[in-house]
matplotlib code that plots the C-alpha trace (Angstrom):
import matplotlib.pyplot as plt

x = [69.7, 66.2, 64.6, 61.9, 64.5, 66.4, 63.6, 62.7, 65.2, 64.4, 63.3, 64.5, 61.8, 62.5, 61.7, 65.0, 66.9, 64.6, 67.3, 70.1, 71.6, 73.0, 74.5, 76.3, 80.1, 79.5, 79.8, 76.6, 78.0, 78.7, 75.2, 73.7, 75.9, 74.9, 71.3, 71.6, 73.8, 71.1, 68.5, 70.7, 71.2, 67.5, 66.4, 64.7, 67.2, 67.5, 70.5, 70.3, 68.1, 68.9, 69.2, 67.8, 70.5, 72.6, 71.0, 67.4, 68.5, 70.3, 67.3, 64.9, 67.0, 68.1, 71.8, 74.5, 75.5, 79.2, 77.7, 75.5, 78.3, 80.8, 78.2, 77.6, 81.3, 81.8, 79.4, 81.0, 84.3, 82.7, 81.4, 77.8, 77.0, 78.4, 78.2, 77.2, 77.4, 73.9, 72.2, 73.4, 74.1, 73.0, 73.0, 75.7, 74.5, 75.4, 78.7, 78.7, 80.9, 81.6, 82.8, 85.8, 83.9, 83.3, 80.3, 79.8, 79.1, 75.8, 74.7, 76.0, 74.1, 70.8, 71.2, 71.9, 68.6, 70.5, 69.5, 72.4, 72.5, 75.2, 76.6, 78.4, 81.6, 83.0, 82.6, 85.0, 86.4, 90.2, 93.3, 94.7, 98.0, 100.7, 99.7, 95.9, 96.7, 98.8, 96.1, 93.3, 95.6, 95.0, 97.4, 98.6, 96.3, 93.4, 90.0, 88.7, 85.9, 87.0, 84.2, 84.3, 81.3, 80.4, 78.4, 76.2, 74.2, 71.0, 72.3, 75.5, 78.7, 80.4, 82.8, 84.5, 84.6, 87.0, 86.8, 88.4, 86.6, 87.7, 86.2, 83.1, 81.6, 82.2, 78.5, 77.4, 75.7, 75.6, 72.0, 73.0, 75.6, 73.3, 70.6, 72.3, 75.5, 78.3, 78.2, 74.5, 75.1, 77.7, 75.6, 72.7, 74.9, 75.7, 79.1, 80.0, 82.7, 84.2, 87.4, 89.1, 92.5, 92.1, 94.4, 93.1, 95.1, 94.9, 96.0, 95.3, 92.4, 93.1, 91.4, 88.8, 88.1, 87.7, 85.2, 83.2, 83.1, 82.6, 85.4, 88.2, 90.9, 93.4, 91.7, 92.4, 90.7, 90.3, 91.3, 90.6, 92.2, 90.4, 90.8, 87.8, 88.0, 85.4, 84.9, 87.4, 90.1, 89.8, 90.1, 86.8, 87.3, 89.9, 88.8, 90.4, 87.9, 88.3, 86.0, 85.2, 86.7, 84.2, 81.4, 83.0, 85.1, 86.1, 85.5, 87.1, 87.1, 90.4, 90.7, 93.5, 94.5]
y = [19.5, 19.2, 15.8, 17.4, 18.4, 15.2, 12.7, 10.5, 7.9, 4.3, 2.3, -1.3, -3.9, -5.8, -9.0, -8.6, -9.2, -12.0, -14.7, -12.9, -15.4, -13.9, -17.3, -17.8, -17.6, -15.3, -11.7, -9.8, -6.8, -9.3, -10.7, -7.3, -6.1, -9.2, -8.6, -5.0, -6.0, -8.5, -5.7, -3.6, -6.6, -7.5, -3.9, -3.5, -0.6, 1.3, 3.6, 7.0, 5.6, 7.0, 4.7, 5.6, 6.8, 4.3, 5.1, 4.5, 1.2, 0.0, 0.7, -1.1, -4.2, -4.4, -4.1, -1.9, 1.2, -0.1, -3.2, -1.1, 1.3, -1.4, -3.2, 0.2, 0.8, -2.7, -1.7, 1.7, -0.1, -2.3, 0.7, -0.1, 2.8, 6.3, 8.7, 12.2, 15.3, 16.6, 13.5, 10.7, 7.2, 6.4, 3.5, 4.2, 5.2, 2.7, 3.7, 5.3, 3.7, 6.0, 5.0, 6.9, 8.8, 12.5, 13.1, 15.2, 14.0, 15.7, 13.8, 10.5, 10.9, 11.7, 8.8, 6.5, 7.7, 9.6, 13.1, 15.6, 18.7, 21.5, 23.8, 26.6, 27.2, 30.0, 31.8, 34.6, 36.2, 36.0, 36.6, 33.3, 32.3, 30.9, 27.3, 27.9, 30.3, 27.5, 24.9, 27.2, 28.7, 32.2, 35.0, 35.2, 37.4, 37.1, 37.2, 33.6, 32.2, 30.1, 28.0, 25.6, 23.4, 20.7, 17.9, 15.7, 12.6, 12.0, 14.5, 12.6, 14.7, 13.0, 15.4, 18.8, 20.2, 23.1, 24.5, 27.2, 28.5, 31.1, 34.6, 33.9, 32.0, 34.5, 35.5, 32.1, 33.0, 31.6, 30.5, 28.7, 26.8, 25.8, 24.6, 22.8, 20.8, 22.7, 20.6, 21.2, 25.0, 24.7, 22.6, 25.0, 27.7, 25.6, 24.4, 20.9, 19.0, 16.6, 15.3, 15.7, 14.9, 13.4, 12.1, 10.1, 9.9, 9.9, 12.1, 12.9, 15.4, 18.8, 19.5, 21.6, 18.8, 16.3, 18.5, 19.2, 15.5, 14.3, 11.8, 11.4, 14.1, 13.9, 10.7, 9.5, 11.0, 10.0, 12.8, 13.7, 16.4, 17.0, 19.6, 19.5, 20.8, 21.9, 20.8, 23.3, 22.1, 25.0, 24.3, 25.3, 24.1, 22.7, 20.9, 19.4, 17.2, 15.1, 12.3, 10.1, 6.7, 4.9, 6.1, 6.6, 4.7, 4.9, 2.1, 1.6, -1.3, -2.7, -4.3, -6.8, -5.9]
z = [8.3, 9.7, 9.3, 7.2, 4.6, 4.7, 5.0, 8.0, 9.1, 8.3, 11.2, 10.7, 11.6, 14.8, 12.8, 10.9, 14.1, 15.7, 15.1, 16.8, 19.1, 22.3, 23.4, 20.1, 19.8, 16.9, 18.2, 18.5, 16.4, 13.6, 13.7, 13.7, 10.8, 8.8, 9.2, 8.1, 5.1, 4.1, 4.2, 1.9, -0.4, -0.7, -1.2, 2.2, 2.7, -0.6, -1.6, 0.2, 3.0, 6.4, 9.5, 12.9, 15.2, 17.3, 20.6, 19.1, 17.5, 20.6, 22.8, 20.4, 20.1, 23.7, 22.6, 24.0, 22.1, 21.5, 19.9, 17.5, 16.8, 15.9, 13.5, 11.9, 11.5, 10.0, 7.2, 6.8, 6.3, 3.7, 1.7, 2.4, 4.8, 5.1, 8.0, 6.7, 8.8, 9.5, 7.9, 10.0, 8.7, 5.1, 2.8, 0.2, -3.3, -6.0, -7.7, -11.1, -13.8, -16.6, -20.0, -21.3, -23.9, -24.8, -22.5, -19.5, -15.9, -15.9, -19.0, -17.6, -14.4, -16.1, -18.5, -15.5, -13.8, -11.2, -10.1, -10.6, -8.6, -8.7, -6.0, -7.6, -5.7, -7.8, -11.1, -12.2, -15.4, -15.0, -17.0, -18.4, -16.9, -19.2, -18.7, -19.4, -22.2, -23.9, -23.4, -24.7, -27.5, -26.4, -25.5, -21.8, -19.6, -22.1, -20.3, -19.7, -17.7, -14.6, -12.9, -9.9, -9.1, -6.6, -8.4, -6.4, -7.4, -5.6, -3.0, -2.4, -3.2, -6.1, -7.8, -7.9, -11.4, -12.3, -15.8, -18.0, -21.0, -23.6, -23.9, -26.0, -23.0, -20.2, -20.3, -19.0, -15.7, -12.3, -12.8, -16.0, -14.2, -11.3, -13.6, -16.3, -17.2, -18.9, -22.0, -22.2, -22.1, -24.8, -27.1, -26.6, -28.1, -31.2, -30.0, -30.8, -29.1, -31.6, -29.8, -26.6, -25.0, -21.6, -18.7, -15.8, -12.5, -8.8, -5.9, -2.3, -1.5, 0.0, 3.3, 1.4, -1.0, 1.7, 3.4, 0.2, -0.9, 2.8, 2.7, 5.3, 5.4, 2.5, 1.3, -2.2, -5.3, -8.9, -11.3, -14.9, -16.9, -20.3, -23.1, -25.5, -29.1, -31.5, -35.1, -36.4, -34.0, -31.5, -27.7, -26.1, -22.6, -20.3, -17.0, -14.0, -12.2, -9.1, -8.0, -5.0, -5.8, -3.7, -5.9, -9.2, -11.7, -15.4, -17.9, -21.3, -23.8, -25.1, -28.4, -29.5, -33.1]

ax = plt.figure().add_subplot(projection="3d")
ax.plot(x, y, z, "-o")
ax.set_aspect("equal")
plt.show()
């Protein structure tokens, strides 16, 4: 991605590294990583900020490239930095903690002052197989809408959302799905979700999912399967969603009765 599209890389002030002691028994890479971690902690480096490349940073500080590379890798391992293809090294976005409630990811991101964006991976009218037909309480081979989207928060890939909806929603367009969250679209049609059945789990990512979410090949994913029902008890959507566990978690409150 061109620098003009991604924004300029953040040039770290040399003053941040003035106290690096080359005669100290503490390794240089560790001292460098500590200074960058402090810049992240105090807000000098904000979530989403891109760092200058290793060569430029090494030249400015008079350090070797292996030293800089190891310092960066230390912070990647701590979950403070992430290497993104085409964008370089970035400060990790703050994780999203989602309460286990009947809300959509799009709504949760907006309420958390995050900027959601959607890449539509597929949209098709298909015949319901036996499993989906049973979930949606329709006849097998009935026409249903199948959609698959990649949801990002502040340009960082966060989740892959796969949903199945009954026939009355097959006119939802590609433009609709790119512009708004699914539950927003359903509410705009007068559909109210009153209750849902949900299961949270985990599994390994497929190679395609790993690439889309920019995680290591076959890395771990959080998953959520949800069937939402309207006021009259009819199933109006079934979704299988998978999330990056480094940027997403579920939260629930337990009460001792």
